[in-house]
C-alpha positions in Angstrom: 32.5 58.9 73.0 34.9 60.8 70.8 38.1 62.1 72.5 39.1 65.7 72.0 42.7 66.8 71.5 44.3 69.5 73.7 44.0 72.0 70.9 40.3 71.4 70.6 39.6 72.1 74.3 39.0 75.7 75.0 40.3 76.5 78.4 38.7 79.5 79.9 40.5 81.3 82.7 38.8 81.1 86.1 39.0 83.2 89.3 38.2 82.0 92.8 36.7 84.4 95.3 37.0 84.3 99.1 34.0 81.9 99.4 35.7 79.3 97.1 33.3 80.0 94.2 34.9 79.8 90.8 33.8 82.2 88.1 35.0 82.5 84.5 37.5 85.3 83.9 37.7 86.8 80.5 41.0 86.2 78.7 43.3 89.2 78.5 43.3 90.9 75.2 46.1 90.1 72.7 48.7 92.6 71.5 46.8 93.2 68.3 43.6 94.1 70.2 45.6 96.4 72.5 47.2 98.2 69.6 44.0 98.4 67.5 43.4 102.0 66.5 46.9 103.2 67.7 49.5 104.7 65.5 53.2 103.5 65.4 54.5 106.5 67.4 51.9 105.9 70.1 52.9 102.2 70.3 56.6 103.0 70.5 56.0 105.5 73.2 54.1 103.0 75.3 56.9 100.4 74.9 59.4 103.0 76.1 57.4 103.8 79.2 57.1 100.1 80.0 60.9 99.7 79.8 61.4 102.7 82.2 59.1 101.1 84.7 61.0 97.8 84.5 64.3 99.7 85.1 62.9 101.3 88.2 61.9 98.1 89.8 65.1 96.1 89.0 67.4 95.3 92.0 70.0 98.1 92.6 72.4 96.1 94.8 73.3 92.5 95.2 70.5 89.9 95.3 70.3 87.2 97.8 69.5 83.6 97.0 69.5 81.1 99.8 71.8 83.3 101.8 74.3 83.8 99.0 74.9 87.3 97.6 74.8 87.5 93.8 76.8 90.5 92.4 75.5 92.7 89.7 76.9 92.5 86.2 78.9 95.7 86.7 80.4 94.4 89.9 81.3 91.1 88.3 82.9 92.9 85.3 85.0 95.1 87.6 86.2 92.1 89.6 87.3 90.3 86.5 89.2 93.2 85.1 91.0 93.8 88.5 92.1 90.1 88.7 93.2 90.2 85.0 95.3 93.4 85.6 96.9 92.0 88.7 97.9 88.8 86.9 99.5 90.7 84.0 101.5 93.1 86.3 104.9 91.8 87.7 104.9 91.0 91.4 106.4 93.5 93.7 109.5 92.2 95.4 111.5 94.0 98.0 114.8 95.1 96.6 117.8 93.2 98.0 119.7 96.3 99.0 116.8 97.3 101.3 117.4 94.3 103.5 119.0 95.6 106.7 117.9 93.0 109.4 120.1 90.0 110.0 117.1 87.7 110.0 116.1 88.8 106.5 119.6 88.3 105.2 119.7 84.8 106.9 116.5 83.8 105.2 117.8 85.0 101.8 121.0 83.1 102.3 119.2 79.9 103.1 116.8 80.0 100.2 118.6 81.8 97.4 122.1 80.4 97.1 123.2 77.2 95.5 126.1 75.0 96.6 128.4 76.1 93.8 131.7 77.5 95.0 134.0 77.5 92.0 134.5 79.6 88.9 132.7 78.7 85.8 134.7 78.0 82.6 134.4 80.6 79.8 133.1 77.9 77.5 129.8 78.1 79.3 129.1 81.6 77.8 127.4 80.0 74.8 124.2 79.4 76.7 123.8 82.8 78.2 121.1 85.4 77.6 122.0 88.3 75.3 121.4 91.8 76.6 121.0 94.9 74.5 123.7 97.0 76.1 125.4 97.6 79.4 124.1 101.2 79.2 120.5 100.1 79.6 118.0 101.9 81.8 118.1 99.2 84.4 121.9 99.6 84.9 121.9 103.4 85.7 123.4 104.5 88.9 120.7 104.6 91.6 120.3 107.8 93.5 122.5 110.1 91.4 122.3 111.5 88.0 125.0 110.0 85.7 127.6 112.2 84.1 127.4 112.5 80.3 129.5 109.9 78.6 130.9 108.8 75.2 128.7 107.6 72.4 127.8 104.0 71.7 130.2 103.6 68.7 133.1 104.4 71.1 132.3 101.4 73.2 131.2 98.9 70.6 134.4 99.4 68.5 136.5 98.4 71.5 134.3 95.5 72.5 134.3 94.1 69.0 138.1 94.5 68.6 138.6 92.6 71.9 136.1 89.9 70.9 133.9 90.6 74.0 130.3 89.6 73.3 127.3 91.5 74.8 126.2 88.3 76.6 126.3 88.1 80.4 128.8 85.6 81.9 127.0 82.6 83.5 127.7 83.3 87.1 125.9 80.2 88.4 124.0 82.2 91.1 120.3 83.2 91.2 119.6 86.9 90.6 118.4 87.5 94.1 121.6 86.4 95.8 123.9 88.0 93.2 122.2 91.4 93.6 123.1 91.9 97.3 124.8 95.3 97.8 126.9 96.3 100.8 128.5 99.4 102.3 132.2 100.0 101.4 133.3 100.0 105.0 131.8 96.5 105.3 134.2 95.2 102.7 137.1 96.9 104.5 136.0 95.4 107.8 135.8 91.8 106.5 138.6 91.7 103.9 140.8 94.7 104.9 142.2 97.5 102.8 141.4 101.2 102.7 137.8 102.1 102.1 139.0 105.0 100.0 141.2 103.4 97.4 140.3 101.8 94.1 143.1 99.2 94.4 143.6 98.9 98.2 146.6 97.0 99.5 145.7 94.2 102.0 147.6 93.9 105.2 149.5 90.6 105.9 147.2 89.8 108.8 144.0 90.1 106.7 145.6 88.3 103.8 146.5 85.4 106.1 142.8 85.1 107.0 141.3 84.9 103.6 144.1 84.9 101.0 142.5 87.6 98.7 144.3 90.7 97.5 142.8 91.2 94.0 140.1 93.8 94.9 139.3 96.5 92.3 136.6 99.0 93.4 135.0 101.1 90.6 133.1 104.3 91.2 130.6 105.0 88.4 131.1 108.7 88.8 134.6 108.4 87.2 134.5 104.9 85.7 131.0 105.1 84.1 131.5 102.0 81.9 132.5 99.7 84.8 130.4 96.5 85.0 127.1 97.3 86.6 125.5 93.9 86.3 127.2 90.6 87.5 129.0 89.0 84.5 128.7 92.1 82.2 131.5 93.6 80.2 133.0 97.0 80.8 135.7 99.6 80.1 138.1 101.3 82.4 139.8 104.6 81.8 143.3 105.8 82.7 145.3 109.0 82.4 149.0 107.8 82.3 150.8 108.0 79.0 149.5 107.9 75.5 148.8 104.1 75.6 147.5 101.9 78.3 150.3 99.9 79.8 149.8 96.1 80.2 147.7 95.3 83.3 150.1 93.4 85.5 147.9 92.7 88.5 146.2 89.7 86.9 142.5 88.8 87.3 140.7 91.4 89.4 137.8 91.0 91.8 135.6 93.9 90.6 133.2 95.6 93.0 131.1 98.5 91.6 129.3 101.3 93.5 125.8 100.9 92.3 123.9 103.2 94.6 124.6 106.6 96.2 121.5 107.5 98.2 120.2 107.1 100.8 123.4 105.2 101.4 126.3 104.3 99.1 126.3 100.6 98.3 128.7 98.4 96.4 128.1 95.1 94.5 130.4 92.3 93.5 130.4 91.8 89.7 132.8 89.0 89.2 136.4 88.2 88.3 137.7 90.3 85.4 140.5 90.3 82.9 141.8 93.8 82.0 143.5 94.2 78.6 144.8 97.5 77.1 142.7 98.8 74.3 143.1 101.6 71.8 143.4 105.0 73.5 140.9 107.8 72.6 141.8 109.3 69.3 141.6 112.9 68.3 138.7 112.1 66.0 136.8 110.3 68.7 137.3 113.1 71.2 136.1 115.7 68.7 133.0 113.6 67.9 131.7 113.7 71.5 129.2 116.1 72.7 130.4 119.4 74.2 128.9 118.5 77.6 130.9 115.2 77.7 134.2 116.9 76.8 133.6 119.7 79.4 132.9 117.1 82.1 136.2 115.3 81.6 138.1 118.6 81.2 136.8 119.9 84.5 137.5 116.7 86.4 141.0 116.3 84.9 141.7 119.9 86.0 140.7 119.6 89.7 140.8 115.9 90.7 143.7 114.3 92.4 143.6 111.4 90.0 144.4 113.9 87.2 147.7 115.0 88.7 149.8 112.9 86.2 147.9 114.4 83.4 148.4 118.0 84.6 152.1 117.3 85.3 152.7 116.3 81.6 151.0 119.5 80.4 153.1 121.6 82.8 156.3 119.9 81.7 155.6 120.9 78.0 154.8 124.5 79.0 158.0 124.9 81.0 160.5 122.7 79.3 159.3 123.2 75.7 159.1 119.4 75.1 157.6 116.3 76.5 158.9 115.6 79.9 160.6 112.3 80.8 158.9 109.9 83.2 161.2 111.1 86.0 160.5 114.7 85.3 156.8 114.2 85.1 156.9 112.2 88.4 158.8 115.0 90.1 156.2 117.5 89.0 153.4 115.3 90.2 155.0 114.8 93.6 155.6 118.5 94.0 152.0 119.5 93.1 150.7 122.0 95.6 154.1 122.6 97.2 156.7 125.4 96.7 158.4 123.6 93.9 160.3 125.0 90.9 157.7 123.6 88.6 154.4 124.7 89.9 151.6 122.5 88.4 148.9 124.8 89.8 149.5 127.0 86.8 147.8 124.5 84.5 144.3 125.8 83.4 141.2 124.2 82.0 142.2 125.7 78.6 145.5 123.8 78.8 143.7 120.6 79.5 141.3 121.2 76.6 144.1 121.9 74.2 146.0 118.8 75.2 143.0 116.6 74.5 142.0 118.3 71.3 145.5 118.1 69.9 146.1 114.5 71.0 149.2 115.4 72.9 147.6 113.8 76.0 144.8 111.2 75.8 142.6 109.0 78.0 143.8 105.4 77.9 141.3 102.5 77.9 141.2 99.0 79.2 138.6 96.4 78.3 137.1 94.4 81.1 136.0 90.8 80.4 134.3 88.7 83.0 136.1 85.3 83.2 134.7 83.9 86.5 132.4 84.5 89.5 133.4 83.5 93.0 130.1 82.2 94.4 131.8 81.4 97.8 132.9 85.0 98.1 129.4 86.3 97.5 128.0 83.7 99.9 130.4 84.8 102.6 129.5 88.5 102.1 125.8 87.7 102.7 126.6 85.6 105.7 128.9 88.1 107.4 126.5 91.0 106.6 123.7 89.2 108.5 125.5 89.7 111.8 127.6 92.9 111.0 126.9 95.9 113.1 128.3 99.2 111.6 130.2 101.6 113.9 128.6 105.0 114.5 129.8 107.5 111.9 132.1 110.3 113.0 131.3 113.9 112.4 133.4 115.8 109.9 135.0 117.8 112.6 136.0 114.7 114.5 137.4 113.1 111.4 139.4 116.2 110.6 140.9 116.3 114.1 141.8 112.6 114.0 143.6 113.0 110.6 145.5 116.0 111.9 146.8 114.1 114.9 147.8 111.1 112.9 151.5 110.3 113.6 154.0 110.2 110.8 154.7 106.9 109.3 151.2 105.6 110.1 150.4 102.4 108.2 147.0 103.7 107.1 147.7 102.8 103.5 147.6 99.2 104.6 145.1 99.0 107.4 142.3 101.2 105.9 143.1 104.9 106.0 143.7 107.4 103.2 147.2 108.7 103.6 148.3 107.5 100.2 145.6 109.2 98.2 148.1 111.4 96.4 150.1 108.5 95.2 147.4 107.1 92.9 148.6 106.8 89.3 145.4 105.6 87.6 142.0 107.1 87.0 140.5 105.9 90.2 137.3 106.5 92.0 138.4 109.2 94.5 136.3 112.2 95.2 136.2 114.2 98.4 132.4 114.3 98.3 131.7 110.8 97.0 132.9 108.7 99.9 131.3 107.9 103.2 
């Protein structure tokens, strides 16, 4: 008996009825038979209708297989894009200055600070990261619009002449711990000194506790090029004489006001060396924008730190020559009083003419970071975790207390503001800028 191959066997489709009887079912017609006698447009139309029917019967939501939901392609694509976007975006970290609870500060202190407590040698600067400029967006004063300032050429010429690179000094402390900010009254409470002075004297009692008297507080409203990032370079302006005198106070512990609202906060930047630089020339002054010049003219005309500047102008107006140091000092001390030489007669036009002609100039110091006291920053964070600020007094109460202050009060040492008129440098004093 000859065997037949599978291809030689004709398999007829069968159907089984309810009684179990099998009957042959005719094979379905092939595509050529279905489309016989139909034109291309008719065939295309039928295919389109079939697709529409399939779309209607497809699952709209997630399908379930063995109790597991299977997402649709659109849902899977959306999930993938959301995860990818989250991975590419930087994580949100709570700003350090928003930490107000002692528990939070204690946790930061335990996890963020290393054990280094000494200054780092300047030779370590070689391995630092270069930054574009200290005037970057990230270093702008938070909470207050910055006053217009000098152009980039003004700063770069002085940095290059002093050999100060644009690299940050290696502070040896992680960014989280170094970025802690504190109220000014907190510094005064822990280390002493007036909370209203740029260079506050420290009382003998406080100095005996910690041995520090090198504090230099910088307000960006009037020292806009002060360091705003730990280890960064900076400039400091003065208003005495035509050339900046040598800085005789040694290395300074620089603390900058980096935030104004909702609360003024100050940040430790490092240990800085201040060196006299070239004063502002007539050409540099004329090159600045009008709004920059007007800002300085206005402040020199009304602020207390501009009294020496105004006294020099008044001496020339009344004496017909440059006043001696003793004469200028006498005018400065008599400002606002019934003195023979009345400095109140100095106008904004007089200040403008003095700067335009070069008879009076703004002096400049370069600020180079030469160290960072990790132990100092560590102690600030530790003390702040348990510090409870005193309730602030109202303006009326403050005015009454100042009025009743007895003569000879040692507020210039213990933390008051009785010596505000004796400041000889361009400091950070402003009646509306302090808390």
